Structures are given as structure tokens and as C-alpha cells.
TIZATI-117086 format. One line per field, with one value per residue (C-alpha): residue number from 1; x, y, z. Coordinates in Angstrom, 2 decimals. Layout:
BEGIN
seq [NUM, ...] $
px [X, ...] $
py [Y, ...] $
pz [Z, ...] $
END
This chain:
BEGIN
seq [1, 2, 3, 4, 5, 6, 7, 8, 9, 10, 11, 12, 13, 14, 15, 16, 17, 18, 19, 20, 21, 22, 23, 24, 25, 26, 27, 28, 29, 30, 31, 32, 33, 34, 35, 36, 37, 38, 39, 40, 41, 42, 43, 44, 45, 46, 47, 48, 49, 50, 51, 52, 53, 54, 55, 56, 57, 58, 59, 60, 61, 62, 63, 64, 65, 66, 67, 68, 69, 70, 71, 72, 73, 74, 75, 76, 77, 78, 79, 80, 81, 82, 83, 84, 85, 86, 87, 88, 89, 90, 91, 92, 93, 94, 95, 96, 97, 98, 99, 100, 101, 102, 103, 104, 105, 106, 107, 108, 109, 110, 111, 112, 113, 114, 115, 116, 117, 118, 119, 120, 121, 122, 123, 124, 125, 126, 127, 128, 129, 130, 131, 132, 133, 134, 135, 136, 137, 138, 139, 140, 141, 142, 143, 144, 145, 146, 147, 148, 149, 150, 151, 152, 153, 154, 155, 156, 157, 158, 159, 160, 161, 162, 163, 164, 165, 166, 167, 168, 169, 170, 171, 172, 173, 174, 175, 176, 177, 178, 179, 180, 181, 182, 183, 184, 185, 186, 187, 188, 189, 190, 191, 192, 193, 194, 195, 196, 197, 198, 199, 200, 201, 202, 203, 204, 205, 206, 207, 208, 209, 210, 211, 212, 213, 214, 215, 216, 217, 218, 219, 220, 221, 222, 223, 224, 225, 226, 227, 228, 229, 230, 231, 232, 233, 234, 235, 236, 237, 238, 239, 240, 241, 242, 243, 244, 245, 246, 247, 248, 249, 250, 251, 252, 253, 254, 255, 256, 257, 258, 259, 260, 261, 262, 263, 264, 265, 266, 267, 268, 269, 270, 271, 272, 273, 274, 275, 276, 277, 278, 279, 280, 281, 282, 283, 284, 285, 286, 287, 288, 289, 290, 291, 292, 293, 294, 295, 296, 297, 298, 299, 300, 301, 302, 303, 304, 305, 306, 307, 308, 309, 310, 311, 312, 313, 314, 315, 316, 317, 318, 319, 320, 321, 322, 323, 324, 325, 326, 327, 328, 329, 330, 331, 332, 333, 334, 335, 336, 337, 338, 339, 340, 341, 342, 343, 344, 345, 346, 347, 348, 349, 350, 351, 352, 353, 354, 355, 356, 357, 358, 359, 360, 361, 362, 363, 364, 365, 366, 367, 368, 369, 370, 371, 372, 373, 374, 375, 376, 377, 378, 379, 380, 381, 382, 383, 384, 385, 386, 387, 388, 389, 390, 391, 392, 393, 394, 395, 396, 397, 398, 399, 400, 401, 402, 403, 404, 405, 406, 407, 408, 409, 410, 411, 412, 413, 414, 415] $
px [29.35, 25.99, 25.82, 23.05, 22.87, 21.08, 19.54, 19.05, 15.97, 13.18, 12.34, 15.55, 14.02, 13.75, 10.26, 10.17, 9.45, 5.74, 5.29, 4.33, 1.31, 0.41, -2.36, 0.27, -1.52, -0.82, 2.64, 3.27, 5.65, 9.03, 11.76, 15.25, 17.17, 19.57, 22.32, 22.02, 18.49, 18.78, 16.03, 14.42, 13.56, 10.50, 10.75, 7.55, 6.78, 3.68, 3.16, 0.14, -0.32, -2.14, -2.58, -2.89, -6.11, -7.40, -8.16, -4.45, -4.05, -6.20, -4.53, -0.80, 0.81, 2.84, 6.60, 8.26, 10.48, 13.63, 13.67, 17.39, 18.29, 21.90, 22.55, 25.77, 26.12, 26.06, 25.53, 26.33, 25.06, 22.75, 22.75, 19.40, 18.88, 15.39, 15.17, 12.27, 13.76, 17.06, 19.78, 21.10, 24.87, 26.61, 23.43, 23.44, 20.20, 18.88, 17.49, 14.02, 15.09, 18.11, 18.19, 21.08, 20.14, 21.39, 21.42, 22.69, 20.51, 21.45, 21.18, 17.79, 16.34, 17.47, 16.10, 12.77, 13.15, 13.83, 10.77, 8.65, 9.90, 12.89, 16.29, 18.71, 22.49, 24.64, 28.08, 29.57, 32.42, 32.72, 35.46, 35.89, 34.73, 31.77, 29.58, 30.53, 29.80, 26.43, 25.55, 26.36, 24.38, 21.22, 21.41, 21.74, 18.82, 16.70, 17.39, 20.02, 22.88, 26.04, 28.49, 29.77, 30.36, 34.08, 35.30, 38.48, 40.65, 41.52, 39.75, 36.17, 32.68, 30.52, 28.23, 25.93, 24.78, 21.17, 19.37, 15.60, 13.76, 10.31, 9.22, 9.84, 9.65, 13.03, 16.37, 19.96, 22.62, 26.36, 28.00, 31.41, 32.51, 34.03, 37.78, 39.48, 37.16, 36.06, 37.95, 37.36, 40.30, 38.44, 35.97, 37.48, 36.36, 34.98, 32.96, 31.52, 30.52, 28.85, 27.08, 25.52, 24.71, 20.96, 20.19, 16.90, 17.88, 20.87, 20.46, 22.94, 22.56, 25.42, 27.98, 31.28, 31.50, 34.54, 33.36, 29.76, 30.81, 32.68, 29.64, 27.23, 29.33, 29.36, 25.62, 25.03, 27.20, 25.12, 21.86, 20.75, 18.50, 19.87, 18.03, 19.80, 18.83, 19.78, 19.59, 21.94, 24.81, 27.78, 31.15, 30.71, 26.91, 26.72, 28.58, 26.04, 23.09, 24.37, 24.04, 20.66, 17.25, 15.31, 15.96, 14.35, 15.44, 14.88, 12.76, 15.65, 17.75, 16.11, 16.43, 19.90, 21.17, 19.58, 19.59, 16.06, 13.49, 10.52, 10.36, 8.43, 10.89, 13.79, 12.30, 11.95, 15.59, 16.67, 15.00, 16.53, 20.02, 19.60, 18.16, 18.12, 16.03, 12.48, 11.17, 12.28, 10.46, 10.91, 9.73, 8.08, 7.44, 3.90, 3.10, 3.65, 5.69, 5.85, 6.82, 7.75, 7.54, 9.03, 6.87, 8.54, 5.97, 2.64, 0.49, 1.27, -1.23, -0.06, -0.44, 2.44, 1.49, 3.36, 4.63, 4.12, 0.50, -0.01, 1.21, -1.16, -4.04, -3.15, -3.06, -6.54, -7.78, -6.56, -9.21, -8.01, -10.65, -9.07, -6.71, -5.31, -2.58, -3.77, -2.24, -3.35, -1.93, -1.91, -2.43, 0.59, 1.62, 4.49, 5.46, 7.24, 9.45, 9.81, 13.27, 14.43, 12.77, 10.05, 9.70, 7.04, 5.51, 3.17, 3.30, 1.90, 1.44, 1.21, -0.30, 0.87, -1.30, -2.47, -1.08, -2.10, 0.86, 0.31, 1.15, 4.51, 7.63, 10.73, 11.96, 14.58, 14.68, 11.31, 12.99, 14.69, 11.34, 10.08, 13.13, 12.62, 9.00, 9.96, 12.51, 9.72, 7.34, 9.83, 10.51, 6.75, 6.28, 3.88, 2.54, 3.04, -0.66, -0.11, 3.55, 3.12, 0.23, 1.95, 5.20, 3.27, 1.48, 4.75, 6.04, 2.78, 3.02, 6.27, 5.01, 2.18, 4.48, 5.80, 8.51, 11.07, 12.83, 12.82, 11.35, 7.83, 6.91, 6.92, 9.14, 7.19, 4.40, 2.08, -0.50] $
py [116.49, 115.12, 113.69, 111.55, 111.36, 108.34, 107.95, 104.47, 102.91, 101.30, 99.12, 97.11, 93.96, 90.21, 89.45, 85.80, 84.52, 85.33, 84.26, 80.66, 80.33, 81.47, 83.70, 86.15, 87.51, 90.96, 91.08, 91.16, 93.72, 93.48, 91.35, 92.72, 94.16, 92.11, 93.60, 91.15, 90.51, 88.73, 90.23, 89.66, 93.31, 93.86, 96.56, 98.15, 97.57, 98.62, 98.62, 96.31, 92.60, 90.47, 86.85, 85.63, 84.57, 81.34, 80.15, 79.83, 77.19, 74.74, 75.31, 75.28, 72.01, 70.29, 70.19, 67.15, 65.04, 66.77, 70.25, 71.03, 74.28, 75.45, 79.17, 81.00, 84.73, 87.74, 87.98, 90.91, 93.35, 96.26, 99.51, 101.15, 104.78, 106.13, 109.87, 112.25, 113.17, 112.52, 114.99, 117.63, 118.01, 119.18, 118.71, 117.39, 115.67, 113.18, 109.76, 108.84, 105.23, 102.97, 99.21, 96.79, 93.57, 90.87, 91.56, 90.34, 88.93, 85.28, 85.43, 87.12, 84.84, 81.69, 82.95, 83.28, 79.79, 78.34, 80.07, 78.49, 74.99, 74.42, 73.23, 75.85, 75.63, 78.69, 79.19, 82.60, 84.23, 86.38, 87.37, 86.20, 89.54, 90.62, 91.20, 87.90, 85.93, 87.66, 86.78, 83.10, 83.00, 84.43, 82.33, 79.17, 80.23, 80.72, 77.22, 78.01, 75.49, 77.58, 74.65, 75.86, 79.50, 80.29, 82.24, 84.27, 84.78, 88.27, 91.08, 92.32, 91.02, 92.79, 95.58, 98.18, 101.62, 102.19, 105.55, 105.05, 108.15, 108.37, 111.11, 109.28, 105.72, 104.93, 103.76, 104.55, 101.88, 102.33, 98.89, 97.93, 94.51, 91.97, 91.39, 89.24, 88.41, 84.83, 82.85, 79.30, 77.93, 78.89, 76.10, 72.61, 70.09, 67.87, 70.79, 71.57, 67.94, 67.87, 71.17, 69.90, 66.44, 65.88, 69.45, 69.99, 73.44, 75.81, 79.58, 82.38, 86.11, 87.10, 87.88, 86.03, 85.46, 83.18, 80.90, 81.01, 79.85, 76.84, 75.89, 76.44, 74.36, 71.46, 71.82, 71.77, 68.69, 66.93, 67.93, 70.26, 73.08, 76.60, 79.84, 83.16, 86.43, 88.99, 92.27, 94.18, 93.59, 92.22, 90.70, 87.01, 87.13, 86.12, 82.89, 82.07, 82.94, 80.54, 77.71, 78.77, 77.10, 79.95, 83.70, 86.29, 89.82, 93.40, 95.87, 97.45, 94.36, 92.89, 96.09, 96.87, 93.36, 93.06, 96.75, 96.43, 99.13, 97.19, 94.65, 92.03, 92.24, 92.03, 88.90, 87.23, 88.13, 86.58, 83.26, 83.30, 83.95, 81.50, 78.33, 76.31, 78.81, 77.60, 80.95, 84.47, 86.76, 90.52, 92.03, 95.46, 96.40, 97.63, 96.79, 93.08, 91.05, 89.73, 86.16, 84.68, 80.88, 78.77, 76.02, 72.80, 70.01, 71.83, 72.44, 75.89, 78.21, 78.43, 82.19, 84.46, 87.21, 90.43, 90.14, 93.84, 93.61, 90.48, 92.33, 95.22, 92.76, 91.13, 94.51, 95.27, 92.04, 92.97, 93.59, 96.77, 96.41, 93.22, 93.82, 90.28, 89.09, 87.43, 85.94, 86.45, 84.32, 84.43, 81.31, 79.22, 80.68, 81.97, 85.24, 87.55, 90.52, 92.67, 92.52, 90.03, 86.64, 84.33, 82.14, 79.50, 80.05, 82.24, 85.58, 86.00, 88.97, 88.71, 91.50, 92.69, 93.28, 96.86, 98.76, 102.35, 104.75, 106.01, 102.55, 102.18, 102.54, 101.68, 100.15, 97.59, 94.39, 92.71, 90.98, 88.68, 87.58, 87.01, 84.87, 82.78, 82.15, 81.18, 78.70, 77.14, 77.13, 75.34, 72.72, 72.19, 71.88, 74.81, 76.01, 79.70, 80.46, 79.60, 80.59, 84.28, 85.02, 82.88, 84.84, 88.11, 86.84, 85.85, 89.38, 90.77, 88.46, 90.18, 93.61, 93.33, 92.27, 94.59, 97.04, 94.99, 93.49, 89.85, 87.59, 87.19, 83.72, 80.99, 78.08, 75.64, 78.13, 76.69, 78.70] $
pz [-0.45, 0.67, 4.18, 5.68, 9.48, 10.94, 14.36, 15.85, 14.26, 16.32, 13.30, 13.42, 14.86, 14.42, 13.15, 12.17, 15.67, 15.52, 11.89, 12.52, 10.21, 6.68, 8.05, 9.36, 12.48, 13.82, 15.42, 19.16, 20.66, 18.90, 20.43, 21.15, 18.19, 16.10, 13.98, 11.09, 9.92, 6.59, 4.50, 1.19, 0.65, -1.50, -4.15, -2.93, 0.73, 2.65, 6.38, 6.44, 6.90, 4.37, 3.37, -0.16, -1.76, -0.25, -3.76, -4.43, -1.71, -3.66, -7.02, -6.26, -7.41, -4.69, -4.91, -6.38, -4.16, -5.40, -3.84, -4.11, -5.87, -6.25, -6.48, -7.29, -6.85, -4.59, -0.86, 1.40, 3.98, 3.15, 5.13, 4.31, 5.26, 4.57, 3.90, 3.31, -0.08, -1.83, -0.78, -3.13, -3.64, -0.47, 1.62, 5.20, 6.12, 8.69, 7.92, 9.16, 9.78, 9.44, 8.89, 8.61, 6.85, 4.54, 0.83, -2.52, -5.30, -4.81, -1.02, -1.20, -3.88, -2.11, 1.21, -0.56, -2.05, 1.40, 2.82, 0.08, 0.90, -1.39, -0.14, -1.50, -1.55, -2.15, -3.70, -2.87, -0.96, 2.15, 4.56, 8.13, 9.53, 11.63, 8.60, 7.02, 10.17, 10.47, 6.88, 7.44, 10.68, 9.12, 5.94, 8.03, 10.22, 7.11, 5.80, 3.16, 2.96, 3.40, 3.18, -0.18, 0.75, 0.73, 3.78, 3.31, 6.39, 5.19, 3.36, 3.71, 2.99, 0.37, 1.55, 0.02, 1.17, 0.09, 0.29, 0.21, -1.01, 0.62, -1.77, -5.06, -3.67, -5.23, -3.90, -4.76, -4.15, -3.62, -3.62, -2.24, -3.55, -1.25, -1.28, -2.33, -5.21, -5.75, -8.40, -9.69, -7.68, -4.48, -5.16, -4.99, -7.59, -4.83, -3.43, -6.84, -7.32, -3.90, -4.50, -7.73, -6.41, -6.64, -7.72, -9.53, -10.79, -10.88, -10.56, -11.31, -10.68, -13.04, -10.33, -9.74, -13.54, -13.70, -10.91, -12.13, -15.59, -14.18, -12.08, -15.00, -17.38, -14.92, -14.31, -18.03, -18.42, -15.76, -17.46, -14.64, -15.96, -15.52, -14.70, -15.22, -13.55, -16.20, -14.32, -16.58, -18.99, -17.08, -17.77, -18.57, -18.67, -22.34, -21.58, -18.87, -21.11, -23.76, -21.22, -19.85, -19.99, -18.39, -18.22, -15.96, -16.71, -15.59, -17.54, -19.41, -20.11, -23.26, -25.26, -23.91, -24.73, -28.19, -29.20, -30.56, -29.77, -28.35, -25.53, -27.59, -30.49, -28.04, -26.45, -29.87, -30.56, -27.26, -28.09, -31.57, -30.17, -27.27, -28.85, -25.61, -23.64, -22.92, -21.74, -20.97, -18.54, -18.23, -14.94, -15.09, -11.45, -10.88, -14.53, -13.88, -16.35, -19.92, -20.79, -24.15, -24.04, -26.81, -28.28, -29.47, -29.57, -29.45, -32.51, -33.84, -35.48, -39.12, -39.48, -38.50, -36.05, -35.32, -31.75, -30.94, -32.10, -30.01, -26.91, -27.55, -27.91, -24.58, -22.87, -24.20, -22.63, -19.15, -16.52, -14.85, -12.15, -10.78, -7.86, -7.64, -10.07, -13.26, -16.43, -20.03, -22.85, -26.62, -28.70, -29.67, -32.99, -35.09, -33.45, -35.85, -35.05, -38.16, -39.64, -37.01, -37.40, -36.16, -33.06, -32.48, -29.08, -27.12, -25.39, -21.88, -19.59, -15.82, -13.76, -10.37, -7.33, -7.13, -4.15, -3.32, -3.72, -0.18, 1.16, -0.61, 1.52, -0.52, -3.77, -2.79, -4.87, -5.48, -8.39, -5.89, -4.49, -8.01, -8.82, -5.69, -6.67, -10.23, -8.86, -6.83, -9.79, -12.03, -9.35, -9.00, -12.79, -12.63, -16.01, -16.87, -16.31, -12.64, -12.36, -13.15, -10.74, -8.09, -8.40, -8.19, -5.08, -3.43, -4.00, -2.60, 0.41, 1.25, 0.25, 2.75, 5.58, 8.25, 7.17, 5.26, 8.28, 7.25, 4.61, 6.00, 4.77, 7.40, 6.45, 4.34, 3.59, 0.94, -0.96] $
END
């Protein structure tokens, strides 16, 4: 048995009170501690403050009038214990810090979306316990509409134990699902109608599969575009993917889902299997991301090009001396995956901001920040050439904030 002992952490603090402008000045002395600090935890966090490039502020398209985004998925509480190195079996060690904060992919991504200026609504389920009440309080404070969250009088709210390894900059998660689980009957037809009313976009993180499918089917019937966060293969995920317009997935998902050896070939396969999907993005951590965008109306280069070769060409065109995120695109052409098929479109790579390894603190969920930024970009009709660097900058904005306590973007921050 491995045991981790935790002393009270001086970093467990509210931090949003001093974040009133995009310049993010140095923080004043921390205010009194709060048990529930709903956080969008970056996957790689450094203990420095930074603002994004001022150039971005002049290039970001404004949001359209409709800013409503509906999300359906996981929320919970994270207990993060940071250790010098991961314990061996039967070890007893002490943590170097302990934080208690909100978690769950949907809760995190929509917190990010709210910070960027969207009006997110959330469908999920918690229990009427201390943790559940804390989750609701923080989501409301961050501008997320919690009217459609089901609160069970009995049971427990979801929570996750997370061990953050300072040596390897990785994290290990042990999740305890909430009980009772959410089922479609928990969400009244009138509530579903209200939740979707006026929505610009619907987002699903793959949890609560039965309820998510009911919501997605109704969104699809109403013509509301759907974005799916495909983190890993889950029960019911295929049904959601078949209704999707946009897919953002983790590094391992495309190959696991398609069973093809290379990421580019797997992305081509995904667009062939999912004919309604406009683009699919695979996030690669410090290596940035790869996007395959389908072309419908644009002129297509007549020559077929091997998609793996196209990716290698894009990598060769990267400027490794540039620290800020960039985007490199192929021409619109017929992208062929050998033995699989051909898709008309273009391949793009987005780079991530370079961060010295010595400045990295933990690896908890930058994908959620990326999702929140993509939701914003879609609502702003942002082209991929701006979307990918913008999403990387949003992640960096959080990465450069102070110690993962809270999502460090002032409400309404514009780049």
C-alpha cells in the first residue's frame, strides 16, 4: 500500500479578485483560503505571470451576438496532492502541496468559455452534499448557467484524487463517479428545450452517455452544431460522434478508434467514417496539434497527395526558433491515406508556446482549456489559421498564471 500524507497547503487561495485586467499584474498578498476553488487546471503550469502577444488583440474577430454554448458532461471536485516523485508500492510519503478545486472536463471547458466571454449552460448531475454545493457555487461565480444541473437529494458528488509527480511532470488520476448516475429521465423535456433554446453550439465530453445522446439528438434536430471531446473510447461515444460537426481528440484517440498506425491516416479515416464532421483536431501537448479540415466548396488541387508525406512537409516548414504559437497549412487537395481512401481538404499543424522544463509544475488537463478556446473560436467564426494559435495562447495564458488555483482570465478578456 502506498500512502501520501498531506500538510495544509499555503497555495489554496482565491485568486480571481486581483485579476481585473488582461495585463495580469503581479498578485497582492493572498486572501483567506476557500475550500472550493473551481479551476481550469492547465496541463503544464508555470509559476510566472504573462500576457499574450499584443498583436493578437488586433486580429481576434469579435464574438457574434449569439454567445450561448450548451455543454453536457462531467463536473466534480479534484484533490491534487503534489509529490517529489511518485510513490513505490507500499511507500509512505508526504505531499509538497495539496489543493482542492473543481474539476471535470465539461466544467473546466465551460469555465474557460465563460472567461473568454461566452454564455455557457451546463447539463450534469451532482448530489446535495458539501462537495456538490461547492461545485455549484463556484460555477455560478464563474458565469456558468447551472440551472440545468440535476441535484440528487441522496448519494455523492463525483470526485478525483490526483497525484502530481514533480519529477516526471505527470499526474495520476483515481476517479470516483457520482451516485446515483445521471439518466435521461433526470432531465425533463421542458428543461432540455430551455437548455437548447438559442444555443449557438452544443459540446459533449463523452460522459453521461445516455443523457448526452438524448441532448445531442435534440440539438441535431434543431440544427445546432455539435462539438465532441473524444478523450478516449467510451460507452456511447460512437453514437455522439455520428452526430458531430467538430471533433477534438487526445493524442492517442485517433489511432485507438480507427486502428490505423499513423495519426494522419487515422484522421482521414475519421472524416471518411463521419461524413458530417467539418474538422477533427488531435492535441499533442508540447508538440501542439494537428487539424484535418474537410473541404466542400473550395477549389481542390487535382493531384492526390499522401497525407503522411504532407504532414512531414509541414513539420519541415516549422520555425523552431519561434516561441509563440503559429499555424502552418497545406493547400486544399485530395489527401490520400494508403489503403484507406481520400478526403478533399487540408492538413494544418498548430505549434504550442515553448516553456522551459524547469518552469513546469503539473500535467492536469490543458485539453479543457483548448476545448474552451475552440468553442469561442467557432462562435466567432474564426478560421483555422487563427483558431489554432489562439487556442494555444489561451492555454499559455493559463500556464503562465499563478499555480493552478483558478482560471486566470478575467471575465470578458479579449485578445
